[in-house]
Structure formats: structure tokens, C-alpha cells
C-alpha positions in Angstrom: 16.9 -34.6 20.5 13.1 -34.9 19.3 10.3 -34.9 21.6 8.1 -38.4 22.4 4.6 -37.7 22.9 4.4 -41.2 24.8 7.2 -40.3 27.1 6.9 -42.1 30.5 5.2 -39.4 33.5 8.3 -39.9 35.0 10.0 -37.9 32.5 7.2 -35.5 31.7 7.1 -34.9 35.8 11.2 -33.9 35.5 10.6 -31.1 32.7 10.1 -28.3 34.1 6.3 -26.0 33.5 8.7 -23.7 30.9 10.7 -26.7 29.1 6.5 -28.3 29.2 5.4 -25.4 26.7 8.2 -25.1 24.3 7.7 -25.4 20.6 8.9 -29.1 19.5 11.2 -27.4 16.8 13.5 -25.9 19.9 14.6 -29.1 20.5 15.1 -30.8 16.3 18.8 -30.8 15.0 20.0 -27.4 14.1 19.5 -29.2 10.4 15.9 -29.1 10.9 15.7 -25.8 12.4 17.4 -24.0 10.0 15.0 -25.5 7.5 12.0 -24.6 9.4 13.0 -20.8 10.1 13.7 -20.9 5.9 9.8 -22.4 5.6 9.0 -19.4 8.4 10.6 -16.9 5.9 9.2 -18.0 2.9 5.8 -18.0 4.3 6.3 -14.4 5.0 7.3 -13.7 2.4 4.4 -15.3 0.5 2.1 -13.8 2.9 3.2 -9.8 2.0 3.3 -10.5 -1.9 -0.2 -11.6 -1.3 -0.5 -8.5 0.2 0.9 -6.4 -2.2 -1.3 -8.6 -5.0 -4.6 -7.9 -2.8 -3.7 -4.2 -2.2 -3.0 -4.1 -6.2 -6.4 -5.6 -7.2 -8.2 -3.4 -4.5 -6.6 -0.1 -5.4 -7.6 -1.1 -9.2 -11.6 -1.9 -8.2 -11.6 1.5 -6.5 -10.0 3.3 -10.2 -12.7 0.8 -11.7 -15.7 1.3 -9.3 -15.2 5.3 -9.2 -13.7 6.3 -12.3 -16.9 5.4 -14.1 -19.0 7.9 -12.8 -15.4 9.9 -12.1 -16.0 11.9 -16.1 -19.6 12.7 -15.2 -20.9 16.1 -13.9 -23.2 16.2 -11.6 -26.2 18.4 -12.8 -26.2 22.0 -10.4 -29.9 23.6 -10.9 -29.3 27.0 -12.2 -32.5 28.3 -10.6 -31.1 28.0 -7.0 -28.3 29.5 -5.3 -25.5 27.0 -4.3 -24.0 27.8 -1.2 -19.9 27.2 -0.3 -18.0 28.5 2.4 -20.3 30.9 3.1 -20.8 32.9 -0.4 -23.7 32.3 -2.1 -23.3 32.1 -6.2 -26.4 32.4 -8.7 -25.4 29.5 -11.3 -27.7 31.7 -13.7 -25.2 34.3 -13.8 -22.0 33.7 -16.2 -19.9 35.6 -13.9 -21.1 34.0 -10.9 -21.0 30.7 -12.4 -17.2 30.9 -13.3 -16.8 32.4 -10.0 -18.2 29.3 -8.5 -16.3 26.9 -10.5 -12.4 28.3 -10.4 -14.1 28.3 -5.8 -14.3 24.5 -6.1 -11.5 24.1 -8.4 -9.1 25.6 -6.0 -9.7 23.3 -3.5 -7.5 20.7 -2.6 -8.5 17.2 -3.7 -7.0 14.5 -2.3 -7.4 11.3 -3.1 -6.5 7.1 -2.5 -2.8 6.5 -4.1 -1.0 4.1 -5.2 2.5 3.0 -5.4 3.7 5.8 -2.0 6.5 4.0 0.0 5.8 1.2 2.3 3.7 2.4 5.1 6.1 1.4 8.7 5.2 -1.8 10.1 3.4 -3.2 7.3 3.9 -4.4 3.1 1.0 -1.6 1.7 2.0 1.0 -0.7 -1.8 2.3 -1.2 -4.6 3.2 1.1 -7.1 2.0 -1.5 -10.7 1.0 0.6 -9.1 2.4 3.6 -7.6 5.2 4.4 -11.0 7.1 2.9 -11.9 9.4 6.5 -7.9 10.4 6.7 -8.1 11.8 2.9 -11.2 13.7 3.7 -9.7 15.0 6.9 -6.5 15.7 4.7 -8.6 18.0 2.4 -10.4 19.6 5.2 -6.9 20.4 7.1 -5.9 22.3 3.3 -8.4 24.1 3.3 -8.0 25.6 6.6 -4.0 26.1 5.5 -4.5 27.8 2.5 -7.1 30.0 4.2 -4.1 30.4 7.1 -1.4 30.9 4.2 -2.9 33.0 1.4 -3.8 36.8 1.5 -8.0 36.8 2.4 -9.6 37.1 -0.6 -7.4 35.6 -2.9 -8.6 31.4 -2.6 -11.3 31.6 -5.5 -9.0 32.1 -7.9 -6.5 29.3 -9.3 -4.4 29.1 -12.9 -6.1 27.8 -15.6 -2.9 25.8 -16.3 -2.7 23.8 -13.5 -5.8 21.8 -14.8 -5.5 21.0 -18.7 -8.9 19.9 -19.7 -10.2 19.9 -16.1 -12.8 23.1 -16.2 -13.9 23.2 -19.6 -13.9 27.8 -18.8 -12.6 29.7 -21.2 -9.3 30.8 -21.7 -9.3 34.4 -22.0 -11.0 36.1 -18.6 -14.2 38.9 -18.9 -12.1 41.3 -17.5 -8.6 40.5 -19.3 -9.4 42.1 -22.6 -6.9 43.1 -25.4 -5.3 46.2 -25.5 -3.5 48.2 -28.1 0.6 48.6 -27.9 3.1 49.8 -30.3 6.2 47.8 -31.3 10.0 49.2 -32.1 8.5 49.3 -35.7 5.4 52.0 -35.4 3.0 48.7 -36.0 0.2 48.2 -33.8 -0.6 44.9 -32.4 -2.9 43.4 -29.5 -1.9 41.8 -26.2 -4.0 40.6 -23.4 -3.9 42.9 -20.9 -3.7 40.8 -17.0 -6.0 41.2 -14.5 -4.8 41.9 -11.2 -6.2 38.0 -10.2 -4.1 37.0 -13.2 -1.3 38.5 -11.5 -1.9 37.3 -8.6 -2.3 33.4 -9.8 1.3 32.7 -9.8 2.0 33.7 -6.4 -1.3 31.6 -5.4 0.0 28.4 -6.9 3.7 29.1 -5.1 1.6 29.1 -2.4 -0.4 25.9 -3.3 2.2 23.9 -4.2 3.9 24.4 -0.9 0.6 23.0 1.1 0.5 20.0 -1.6 3.7 19.0 -0.3 3.0 19.1 3.1 -0.1 16.3 2.4 2.6 14.3 0.1 3.1 10.6 0.3 5.9 10.6 1.6 7.0 10.0 5.5 8.9 13.2 5.5 5.5 14.8 4.8 4.0 16.4 8.0 0.4 15.8 6.8 1.1 13.1 4.6 -0.4 9.7 4.7 2.4 8.0 6.6 2.6 10.8 9.5 -0.8 10.2 9.9 -1.1 6.2 10.3 1.8 6.9 12.8 -0.4 9.2 14.8 -3.0 6.9 14.7 -1.0 4.2 16.4 -0.7 6.0 19.3 -4.7 6.3 19.6 -5.0 2.3 18.6 -4.9 2.3 15.1 -2.6 0.9 12.5 -2.2 1.3 8.7 -5.5 -1.1 7.3 -7.6 -0.1 9.7 -11.0 2.0 9.6 -11.1 5.0 11.2 -14.0 7.2 12.6 -14.5 11.1 12.1 -13.6 11.6 15.7 -10.1 9.6 15.6 -9.0 11.9 12.8 -9.9 14.8 14.7 -7.0 13.7 16.9 -4.8 12.6 14.4 -4.9 16.2 12.8 -4.2 17.6 16.2 -1.8 15.9 17.1 0.0 16.3 13.5 -0.1 19.5 13.4 1.6 20.2 17.4 4.0 18.4 15.9 4.6 20.1 12.7 7.0 23.0 13.0 5.9 24.6 9.7 3.1 26.0 11.1 4.1 28.2 14.4 1.3 30.4 14.4 -1.3 27.7 14.2 -3.1 25.9 16.6 -6.2 22.7 16.5 -8.0 22.6 18.9 -10.7 19.5 18.9 -13.9 19.7 21.4 -14.4 17.3 23.6 -18.0 16.1 24.9 -19.4 18.2 22.3 -18.3 21.2 24.1 -16.1 24.3 22.9 -14.1 25.0 26.2 -13.4 29.3 25.4 -10.8 29.4 28.4 -9.0 25.7 26.6 -9.1 28.1 23.3 -7.6 30.8 25.3 -4.7 29.2 26.6 -4.0 27.0 23.3 -4.2 30.5 20.9 -2.0 32.6 23.8 -3.1 35.0 26.5 -1.0 37.4 28.7 0.7 35.1 31.0 0.7 35.5 34.7 3.1 38.2 36.1 3.6 40.0 33.1 2.1 43.4 32.2 -0.1 44.2 29.9 1.7 45.7 27.2 3.1 41.9 26.8 0.5 40.3 26.1 1.5 37.4 23.1 0.4 37.4 19.4 -3.5 35.4 19.3 -2.5 32.6 16.9 -5.3 31.6 14.4 -6.9 28.3 15.4 -8.4 25.5 13.4 -11.6 24.2 15.6 -12.5 20.7 15.2 -16.2 19.9 16.7 -17.3 15.9 16.1 -20.6 15.3 16.7 -23.3 12.7 15.9 -26.4 14.0 14.7 -28.6 11.0 15.3 -28.7 6.9 15.9 -28.1 4.9 12.5 -29.5 7.7 10.8 -29.3 11.4 10.3 -31.9 13.4 12.3 -33.7 15.4 9.9 -34.5 18.3 12.7 -30.1 19.1 12.1 -30.4 19.6 8.1 -31.2 22.9 8.9 -28.4 23.5 11.3 -25.8 22.0 8.8 -27.1 24.0 6.4 -26.5 27.3 8.5 -23.2 25.9 9.3 -22.0 26.0 5.7 -23.2 29.0 4.8 -20.9 30.5 7.2 -17.5 31.9 6.2 -15.3 30.6 9.3 -16.7 27.0 8.6 -14.4 24.8 6.4 -15.9 21.8 5.6 -17.5 19.1 7.1 -15.6 15.4 7.8 -18.1 13.0 7.4 -19.9 10.9 4.2 -22.4 8.8 3.5 -22.8 5.3 5.8 -19.3 3.1 4.9 -18.5 5.6 2.4 -16.5 8.7 3.7 -16.6 12.7 1.5 -15.4 15.7 2.1 -18.5 18.0 2.2 -17.9 21.9 1.3 -21.7 23.4 0.5 -25.0 22.6 -0.7 -27.7 23.6 -3.4 -31.4 22.7 -2.1 -31.5 19.5 0.0 -28.0 18.3 -1.6 -25.0 18.3 -0.2 -21.7 19.3 -2.6 -18.8 17.3 -2.1 -15.6 15.5 -2.6 -15.0 12.4 -3.4 -11.6 10.7 -1.9 -12.4 7.2 -3.6 -10.9 7.7 -6.6 -7.2 6.1 -6.7 -4.5 7.7 -8.4 -0.9 7.1 -8.8 1.9 8.9 -6.1 2.9 12.1 -7.5 6.8 12.8 -6.7 7.0 16.3 -5.4 10.7 16.1 -4.7 10.9 17.2 -8.7 10.3 20.8 -9.2 7.2 21.4 -11.4 5.3 18.6 -10.2 1.8 18.7 -12.1 -0.8 19.5 -10.0 -3.6 18.1 -12.0 -4.3 15.0 -9.8 -4.5 17.8 -6.4 -7.6 19.3 -8.0 -10.9 18.1 -9.1 -13.1 19.6 -11.8 -16.4 19.5 -10.8 -18.3 19.0 -7.1 -20.8 16.3 -6.9 -23.9 15.9 -5.0 -25.8 13.9 -3.1 -29.3 14.3 -0.4 -28.7 15.3 2.9 -30.9 12.4 4.1 -27.9 9.9 2.9 -25.9 11.7 5.0 -24.3 9.5 7.5 -24.5 11.4 11.3 -21.6 10.7 12.6 -19.2 13.3 11.7 -16.6 16.3 12.6 -17.0 19.8 11.7 -14.1 22.2 11.0 -13.9 25.9 11.6 -10.7 28.6 11.3 -10.1 31.8 12.5 -7.6 34.0 11.9 -7.2 36.2 15.1 -8.8 36.5 18.5 -11.8 38.8 17.0 -12.5 36.5 14.5 -12.6 33.6 17.4 -15.4 35.7 19.0 -17.3 36.3 16.3 -17.1 32.7 15.0 -18.4 31.7 18.9 -21.6 34.7 18.3 -22.6 32.8 14.5 -21.7 29.4 14.9 -23.7 29.6 18.0 -26.8 30.7 16.5 -26.6 28.5 13.9 -26.6 25.6 16.2 -29.4 26.5 18.7 -31.7 27.1 15.7 -33.7 23.6 16.3 -35.8 24.0 19.6 -36.8 20.0 18.9 -33.3 18.8 19.4 -30.2 19.1 21.5 -27.8 21.8 20.1 -25.3 19.9 17.7 -23.1 21.6 20.2 -22.1 24.2 22.7 -20.4 26.8 23.6 -18.9 27.1 27.5 -16.9 29.3 29.6 -14.4 28.3 31.6 -12.1 25.0 31.6 -12.7 21.3 29.9 -13.0 18.6 33.2 -12.2 16.0 31.1 -7.9 15.5 31.8 -5.9 15.5 28.7 -5.0 11.5 29.1 -8.7 10.9 28.4 -9.1 13.2 25.5 -6.4 11.7 23.5 -8.3 8.2 23.6 -11.5 10.0 22.3 -12.1 7.5 19.8 -12.6 4.3 22.5 -16.5 2.4 22.4 -17.4 4.8 25.6 -17.6 8.8 24.8 -19.4 11.1 27.4 -21.6 13.6 26.1 -22.3 17.0 28.3 -25.8 18.5 27.6 -26.8 21.2 29.8 -24.7 19.9 33.0 -26.1 16.3 33.0 -23.5 14.1 32.3 -24.3 10.5 30.4 -22.1 7.5 29.2 -23.3 6.6 25.6 -22.4 3.2 24.4 -20.9 3.4 20.6 -20.4 0.1 20.3 -23.0 -0.3 17.8 -22.3 3.1 16.4 -21.4 3.7 12.3 -18.7 6.1 13.6 -16.6 4.0 11.6 -16.3 4.6 7.9 -15.8 0.8 5.8 -15.3 0.5 2.0 -16.6 -2.9 0.8 
């Protein structure tokens, strides 16, 4: 029976309150209802198809936009040193120049991808246009994982065959000089003697492949886009949303906690711009109560993530010196940040320019289930640079400490670096004791109201107009 909008008030009064608000189609004949449902299904399919087309268009636009400048190399000055992850390189020196490019090329470059398995709860098969901060977070975490898994000092080399024509570097290393040998017929021939670095390349490539597989664009990868989006859902974010540096820090922490691949590594996210020493000790492992000193738990390696805001709508110039000092520390594993509406991964600087990796180049998803899957697209051939003045004030700084002594040294040198400016508050502080904020509040740090503690004074800061969340227009 079809509802008649002109029915009498008597009939209306006989209906229940629930019936009064029911959709009309519930009262249509079954054939009409079936037709309506079929129409709704077609409309949903049409919406999904439009979403896929839109994703492809956005992906193509990003590929064109960033592909045009992708082949262009930034002109680094040879008259000034380049600082990257605690090391200084004089580019005028051929050996140091080559070492710098080797070190930069060894970094994992994680960018937009297209054609990966559909994300849960939506039709998206690409993160182009919205996942840049997740990608910069992946790159920072990857740097920490490589430091954690590789022997100390072996992260600055990389096999040439990984990159095809990426680096334009000489095929023969300076130390790999030909030596003469004699074959069974008594004829002498020249062969290339492998250097220690060359012998270690295969070992490094194996670790490199393992780490790359952890960031694969597949639901099973512990730090892949699918897992990060799922952890973001618990923080109020979904696929297609834009993420802030603070949210990404907590997503990475959750992903590390859920992974069984890294039992000796933990991630700590600073709360209220404060690193609480006792919280870190509890997280890394300390002697349990009632157990002898001989039974102290092994100290775990730790990645420290410190979300900060270095100004209002623009970067406060007073913090530039502090940022430089942090990037000169070997404990720093980079900065998740960028310029307004454009997330980047900062790895170093030269003079008044930051060096970075850009995730906005959209590439085809690589199938990491295949043996010897190609690695070229996971490494960048040359750094890009931008002025410090364009840096967005909202960012997350990352540090890595291998053990307890490293952490204690990290606290000393980082505290000195962030306390150099007398004109401003420190970027963040170290404090003895435990955080007074409950764990539930820490997991909701992406809300519009944040709390910043400075010199024992607690004040509320409204960030509703904050540029914390990067968008791509």
C-alpha cells in the first residue's frame, strides 16, 4: 500500500511514531522495492567507479606535476659543507662528494603508489593526493630500522646495480683497483679486487629488501599503507583524510607495537613537548621489582618521536638554529614536516636550505612477493632543497638510540641543541619522572585541543586553525 500524503488526521493518529518516520519505499510493492534496491546498487557502483576514475586522474596529475621536476637536480654548492644525519661532506672533495651521494641514495624513498590492493572500507587503490604524511613517516621509520638492523657504519654504501642510471657515479670505486693474477695457462690477466665495502653490499641489499618489504603496499606489510590507515582509524582518521605530523607519530608507534618483527625496538612519542625519562626507561626495559640486579632486562633500542610546533602560521626564525643543530646530530633520523600543504622528509641542510626527499611522485605498486623484486623505485638519485623560511612550523622530529648509553648521550646532546635560543621556549624538554597524562589521552593527541607544558606551567592552546594537517591542492 502506497502512503498518501493527503491522508486524514485520523489515519495519521493511528500510526505509531516509528511508522511516521519510515521511508516511503518500505510500503511499496515488492517489485517496486526490488527496482529501488537495484537502482541504489547501481548508484553505489557508479560512485565507486567515479572514485576510481578520480583517483587515477589525481595520480596522473601528481605524476605530471612532480615528474616534470623529478629529473632536475638541485644545485648543491661546493663551497659549503652539506650536513646529513650527523655527518659533514665537503662536496669539492671528490671522495666526500661520492660518499654523500652514496649515503643519500641508500635512504629509502617511499612515495605515492597506485594500483595496490583496495583499502578497507573504501574503493581507493592509491594514496595519491592524501597520503604524503604517511609516506614521510614511513621514510623516517625506515631510516631508524636500517640503523637498527645494520652493523654500525654500514648504512652509507649501496650497490650500484640497484639504481640503473640513477646516480651517474663511476662504476669502479677508487679503492677497487685492478690486480694481476695468473691463470692455468700461465697468462696474466687483470681482475678487479673487491673492496670491503663491495663485499658488504650484498649483505646490505638483503637487509634493504627486508625493510622494503615491511613497507610494501599490501595488507600484510606491518608498516605498509594499509596497516597505517587501519591504525589511523582508531585515532579518528580514515583513508583519503589528511594526516598531521603528530597523528602520524602515534600511528607509527601503534604499528611498531603490533609488529612481531622488531622485538628489541620500541617507539616513544613525546607528550606535551616533553620526553619523560622514567617513561622511556619503563618502555626500554629496567630491572623488575623483586628481581636481583643480575636479572636486569636487556635495554631495547628506541626511536623517539617528538611532535612540535615552531611558530604560529609560519616558522619562527629563532628556531632555525636549533633545527640545524638537531640535524647535525648522529642520533637524529630526520624530520617529518614540509612546507605548507606539502609534506616532505627532511634529512639535512646546506647553508640556509633544507635537504629533503619528496613523496609526491606517484609510482606503480611493486609486487614484493616476487624474488629479487626491483628496488630502483625505492631510492632517489639526488636530494632536493628548499629555504628554511618555507618550512611549515608543525613537524615531528625523530631520534634513534641503540642502547642505554646511547640514550643517555642522546639526552645530553639533544638537550644542549634545543636550549641554544634564549629568546624562545625550548623546542621540547627532557624531564625526570613519569608523564601525568593518562594513556587514553595520549592516544587521542590528534584532537583540536593540545596541552603544552613549559617550565611547570600548563596552558591550553587552541589549534583549530592550525596548519598541522598538510593537504595537497
